[in-house]
Structure formats: C-alpha cells, structure tokens
N, C-alpha and C positions, 0 to 999 in steps of 0.2 A: 503361755505364761500372762501376755498382754490380755487375752480374753478373759482370762480368771481375774485379772485385776479390776477389767471394766465391771464385771459380774458383781465382784464384792463392792465396787463403788456405788454401783446402781443400788445393788440391795440395802446398803447402808443409807443413802437418801430416801430410798422408800420407807425403811424402819422410821427413820425420824420423822419424815411426813405424817405416816399413817398414826405412830404413837403420839405426835403433838396434835393432831386432829381429834385423835380420840379422847386425849385426856382433856383438853380445851374445851371439847363438846360435853363431857362429862361435867366439867366444872360449870359449864354456862346451865346445864338442866339443874344441878343441885344448887346455883345460886342465883335465882330469879330476882332482878331488882325489885326492892320494895320500897314504897312511899317512906317519905321522911315523918319520923314520928312527931317532930315539932312543929309539922304544918298539915293542913287539912290536904287530902288527895287531889282536891280540886285547884289548888295553887301551888303544886309541887311540881315544877318545870321537869325534872327527870321523868317522874312516873307519866305525866300527861304526854311527853315525848314517847314514852313506851306505848302508852295506850293508841297513840297516833299510828305508829307504826305497826305494831302487832295485833292492836284491838283487844287481845287477852293475853293471860299466861301462858294458854294451851298453844295458841300459835308461835309462841316464843320457842316452846319446845319442839314444835314442829318444824321448825326452821333448821333447829340443831339436828334432827332425823333426816332431813332432807341434805344437808351438809355430808352427813357421815355416808350417805348414798352416791355422793361424789367423789368419795375417797379413792374407790379401786379404778374408775378411768383415770385419776391423777395418778396414781401408782404405776398404772400401765403405760402411762407417758412417758414416764423414767425410762421403763425398759425398751421402749419401743423407738426411742428419740435418735438412736445410731442408724437404725436400718430404715425407718420411716419418719424421718424428721417433721414432714408436714402435719402427718396423722398425730404423730406425738404432740407437736404445738395445739393442735385443735382440741384435743382431749384435755390438755392443760389449761387452754382458756376457758374450756366448761367448769373446769375445777375453779379456777379464779373467779368467773362470774357467779358460782353459786356462793362461793364466799363473801364477795362484795355485796351481793342480794341478801346476805344473811347477817345482819349488823349484831345477833346476838353473840356473834363470835369475835374475838380479837384478832390482831395480825397473827397468821399461822407462816410455818414454814414453806406450807404449800405454796404461797404467793410467789416463792422464788422458783417453783417448777416452770412456769412460765418463762421466765428468763432463761433457764437452764435449756428449755427446748428450743427456744429461738436461738439459742447458740448454736444447737445441731441443725438448725435451718440455713443459718448464714454459712455454717462451715462445710455444709454438706449439698448445698445447691449449686449446681455449676454456674447458672446465670444469675450473675450478681443483681442484676434489676429486679429479678422476680423475688428474691430474699429482703430486698429494699422495698419494694412493694408489702410485703407480708410485715415489715416493721412500722411502716406508715400506717397500716390498717389497724395494727395493734395498738399504736400510742393514740390514734383516734377513738378506738373501742375504750380506751381507759379512761379518756375524757369523758366520753358518753357515758360510762358506768358511775363516774364520780358525779356527773351532772344529775344522773338519775336518783342517785342516793342521796344527794342533797336536796332534790325537790321533794323527796318522800319524807326527809325529816322536816321540812319547811313548810310544805303544803301540796296542795294538788294542782294547783295552776300557777302560772306567772302573771303578775299584774303589775300595776304600778308600785302597788304596796301588797306584799303577801304575808298575812300574819299566820301564826301558829294557831291551831283549832284544838280545843274550844278557846273561846275568847277568852282573855284573862289579861293581867297587866305583865304582858311579855314585850319586850324588845320587837320591833318589825325590821323586815329586812327588804331593801329594795331589789329589783332584778338584776341590777350590776352586781350587787354583793354576792349575789348566787354564783353567777358565773366566775366571779374571782374566787369565790371560797374553792368551786370544783376545780379550776384551774391549779390552785395551790395543792389540793389534796392528789390530784393525778401527776404532780411534777415528779416526785420520788419514784413512784412506778414507771413513768416514761423514761425518766433518767436510766433505770434499772434496766429496761429493755433495750436503750440504746446502747448502753456499754456492752451488755452481752451480744448484740448483734455486731457491733465493730470488733469484739473479741472473736466472735466466729468468723467474721469476714477475714480478718488477718490471720487465722488458723488456715483458712481455705487458701489464701495467697501463699502461705509457706508451703503447703501440701503441694499446690500446683507448682511450685519452684522446685521442691524437691522430686516431683514427679518428671520434670523437664530435665533435670540433672541425671535422673537414672536413665531416661531416654537417652540421653547423650552418651551417658557411659554404655550403655547397651550397643549403641552405635559404634563407639569407639573400638569396643571389643568384637563386633562383627568385621568392623574394618581391619582390625590387626589379624583375627582370624583368615580373612581373605589375603591380606599381604604375606602371611605366614604360608597358606595354602600357594600361593602364585611362586613365593619363594623357592618351598620344596619342589615345585613342578619344574622352574626353572634349574633348580641345583641336579635334578634326577636327569633332565634333559642333556646338561652340560657333562654329567656321569655317562650317560649313554655315548654321546659323541666320544668321551674319552676311552670308553670300552671299545669301542669300534675300531678307534686308531691303535689301542694296544694289540686288541686280536689281530686285525687285519696285517698290522706291520710285523708281527711275532710269527704268525702263521707264513705270510710270505716269504720271510727271510728263512724261516726253517724248509720250507718247500724248496727253495732255491738251492740251500746247502744240501738237501737229501737229494736232490737232483744232480748236484756236482759229486757228490758222494757215491752214487750208483754209476755215474760216469766214469769215475776214476778207478772204480773197483776192480776192473779188468787189467788196465793199463798202468796204473800208478796206487798198488792198494795201501802205500804208505800214506797216502793223503786222504782215504776213507776215514783214518782215525780221526784226523784233525777236523773234517766234515761233520763227523757225527758229534765231538764234543763240542762244536759249535752249534749244533741243534740242540743238544741239551743245555747248554748255557743259556741259549735264546728262548727256549720253551720254559726254562725255570723263572727267568725273569719275567716274561710274559705271564706266567701264572701266577707268581707273586703279584703283580699290577692288578691283574684282573681280580684276584681276591680281596685287595684292598679297596678297589672300587665297588666290588659288590657287598662288601661289610658296610660301605658307605649308604649304599641304598636299603639294608635292611635295617639301619638305624635311623634316628630322628633327624639326623644331619645337624646336631648342636654344634655351637662354635667350639666347645671345648672336646669335642669328639676326638678320642686318642686315635682314631683309626685313618685321621687326617694326616697322613705322613708329607712330609716336603715335596712340593711337586717339582718336575723337572723342568729346568730353565735352559737358557743360552749355553751355560757352562756344560750342559750335559750333552750338547750337539756333538762333540769330539767323539764321545764314546758310542752315541748312536751312528755316526758315519763309520766307526771301526768294525760295529757288528754288521753294517752291511757289507762292507768290504771282505769281511769274515767268509761271509755268505757268498763270495765270489763275484760280487757286482764293484768295478771300480768306481769310486766316488772321489771327486776334487773338492776339496773344500776351502774356501777362501772367504777372508774377513776383511772389509776395506773400512777404514775409519778407527776413531778410538772406541771400543768397546764401553758400554755405559751400564751401570746398575739401573735396570729397569723396573717398573712395578711389576708385582707377581703374576697379575693378570696376562701383561703382554709378554713377558718371558715364557708362560705357559703355551699362549696361544703360538708363539713363533715356534717354539720347540714341536707342538703338534701339526702345526702347517710342514713344517720340515719334515716331519716322520712320514704324514700321510701322502705327501708329493713323492717322498721317495718309495713307499709303498705302492703307489701308483704305476712309478717306473718299474719296479720288479714284477708286478702283475702284468702289465700291458707290454713293456719292451722285451721281458724276458733275459736268458743268459747272452752274454755277448754283448749287451748294451752299457754304454758308459754314462754316469750321472754326474751333475755338478751342482754344488750348492755355494751360492754365494749370498752374504749378507753384507750390507753397507750401512754404515752409521752417518747420517747427515743430520743437518739443522731441524731437529723435531721430527724427524722420521726413521724409520727403520725399514729398509728395503730387503725383500727376500726374494731369491730366484732360485728355482730349482728345474732344473732341464735334464733329458736325457736324449740319446743318439737313436731311439727308436728300434724296434723288435717286433717280432712275431707273438709275444707273450708267452707266458707260461705254458700254455696248452696249445701253441703253434698257430693259434688264430689272430687276426686283426684286433685291435681294441674296438670296444663298443662305441657307437657314436652318442649314446645317453650318458650323460654324466651319472655316476655313482654315488653313493653314501659319502663317498670319501670326499669328493669334492664339493658336496653339499655340506659336510660339516666344516670344511675349510671356509665356506662362503659366509656361514653362520658365525663363524669366531672372527672373520674380518669386519663383518657388519657390524658386530657387537663393539667393536673397538673404534668403529667409524673410519675404517680404512678401504682401501680399493683393491680389487682382485680382477687379474687376466690369467685365464686358463685356456690354452688351446694348441695346435699343432705350431711346430716351429722347427724348421730345419730339417725334416724328415722325423725328427722326433715329437716330444710333447714338453710343453713349458708351463710353470705355475710361477706367477709375478706376483708379488704383494707388496703393498705400501701401508704401513701401520703408523700413525700418529703417536708419537712417545713424547713423555716427558721426563727427563733423568731424575732420579732421587737424589735428593742433598745426602 
C-alpha cells in the first residue's frame, strides 16, 4: 500500500512537471516577443535584449526545443529519487541548468524537482557531511548560474562600466551591481534548497531514531525469549527432580510392603491383605502425582495452568510418615519449636528433602531399620534431620559409596534456598541434616 501511494505521488509530480513544461514551451514558441510598434527596433530595449541573447527568433525556438529534450531526465529524477538519490539529484540539476540557460521560458514547476531530490539526498544519505557538501555545492552552483545569466543579459565582459550592446541611450551597470543582482536572483532558489535539505536531514534523524527503537525492541524481545527459555528449562529441571522423588519414594515403599506381605503370607496370612492394600494405596498416590508432573512437562508451564495442583508442604509430612510406617519401617517424627507458615518454595523443598531422605533409608537400610525425622524451627532457620539405624539394604547389599540422584536433588534444593547440607554415615546408619534460612509469612 505504501509503495502504491509513493508511485501515485511520483506519477502526479511527473505529470505536472511535463505538462507545465510542454504547455509553457508551446506558449513560448507561439508568442515570440515583438518590437514595440511605437518605437523603432533600434531603440526598443526589450527587442535589443532579445537580439543580444538569442541573435534571432530561430534561436529562441531552438532553446525551447532543447528545454523539451531536458524534460525526460527530469521526470526520471522524480522516480529515481528514493533508490538512487544522488543520481536523481544530478538529473534534476541538469534540468534546472537547461531551464536557467533558456530565458525564453518562465519559472516552471520543474524548478522544484531539484529541491525535491535534494530532500531525498539528505534523507537517505547516512553520512550527514556528504549531504551537506552536496547542499553547499548546489548553492554555489545556483549563484554561478545566476551570475552567468546576468552577464549574458548585460554584456560579454565585466569592466568598470559594462554597457548593453549595441550602443544606445541605455542605463549602464557597474560590476558590483551585477554581483548584487545575481545574488538577489539566487537568494530564493538557495533558500529553497536549504529548506529542502533541512527537512530531509530531519527525516533522516527521525528514521534513525525509529530504527534504534526497533532494534532495542528486538533486543528486548530476544532477551525475553531467552529468559522464558531459561525459566522453562529451570521449571522442567524442577519437575524432573519432583518426578524422581515421587517415583523413587513410591516404588521403594511398595517394594518394602510387597516384601513384608510375602514374608507374612505363610506365617500371618491375615497381614498379607493389609500389606497389599498399602501397596495399592501408595501406587495410586504415586501414579496420580506422576501424572500431574508429566502433564506439566507436556504443557507450556503457564502461570494459570490448571495442572498446577497445590504442592505438598510441611502439613503433609505426617501423612508421608504414616505411609512409610504402613510399609513396615518404624519412623519417629518430632517437631521442636512453634511451626510457622513458610513460603511455598521452602515448604515444598522441606517436604521433598524428608521424602528423599526416607526413600534413601528404605532403599539402603532395608527391613528392620528404624528412621527418625526431626524438624526444628528457630530464629530464621528450619533445621531438618533424617537418620536411620542402618542395614543391608533392600537387596541385601551394602549402600553404594557414590551418592545417587536423590542426594544430588537434595543438594540442588538446599543450594537454591541458600542453605547448608550434611549427608553421611552416623552411628552405624546414615544421616541427612539440612539448615534452610526462612522468613515466616505474615
């Protein structure tokens, strides 16, 4: 749409310029100046001036024809001014020179084409000094053309006194008068060129400012995309840790309960049903939690995502402990200090730390071990301690020396909150001890 509007505008300018040039040229051909009837030709100032310039009526007509030949380059300058501003300005200057050197024609709209193309030079030339140099050269050319035109009207040379030829009773002009007259003739075109250059330079500055704003907007958009990508990656990492905690804990509890049920099948059959019911309950809870987490991975993780169910916190720890107890592992749970309402991130991390520590105890200590979970609320800190009495592990082997993904996930959670972690053997068993800096919510 913009290109069509520009094409229509340029076409309209060219139509006006060509039509005016043809019509005024035709008028000049049809209305050659004639001498005054009341005076002889030898003393008619207008007729003698025409003879001085054109030598004959035929030369008058030839200048009009030459001017018509200069119209096509001028029209081409209008169309080329946006893509090739320097070339367009050069073509417009040729048309203006042809007009100035053809006094047979009056002022034409074509005289404005030079200013129009100079606007394009100033608006589309990145180097401001280059366009300013073009303006200076153009203004010097305007004065030079005016001086040339005046000298042709007055005489062939400058002297102390320059008289119009042939001799007659005409007023004479001094050299200083010629210079001042030429300067006055060049004033309006020079001002027109200056105004066109200033308008074009202002347009160039405005476009450069808009380009800078667009570049900044693009940078901000890219930065926002990078932040979003990092947030998504961090969120998925968090979900991966949560998924590991849920699956590892659920499967560990189910294995312990299944082993207990198998052991009780022969000696205490009535306990087998209880163990199997616990396996079913734990499996369903773990499956529901895993589905919720996987739904988050499949979606865009928006703030209003309905899959974001409330996360477990400190209030859910008694239920977690009961599930572990139901699996056959005795767990002592104590809370020291006044429980506080903590930020959701702290409560979730505390829950997952206890869950993963209990899972490690079940896996590596095995049946017959005892666990203890201690929470202590103090000034600005939440201390968590999970320990077990030790054992051969679920498969009857000793615990591995290298830490697994569980301890690595605990370390990441503690580091994210700026806390401290200690995990290692203690009293024949294993102990996980963390300190989380907290700030109670009002």
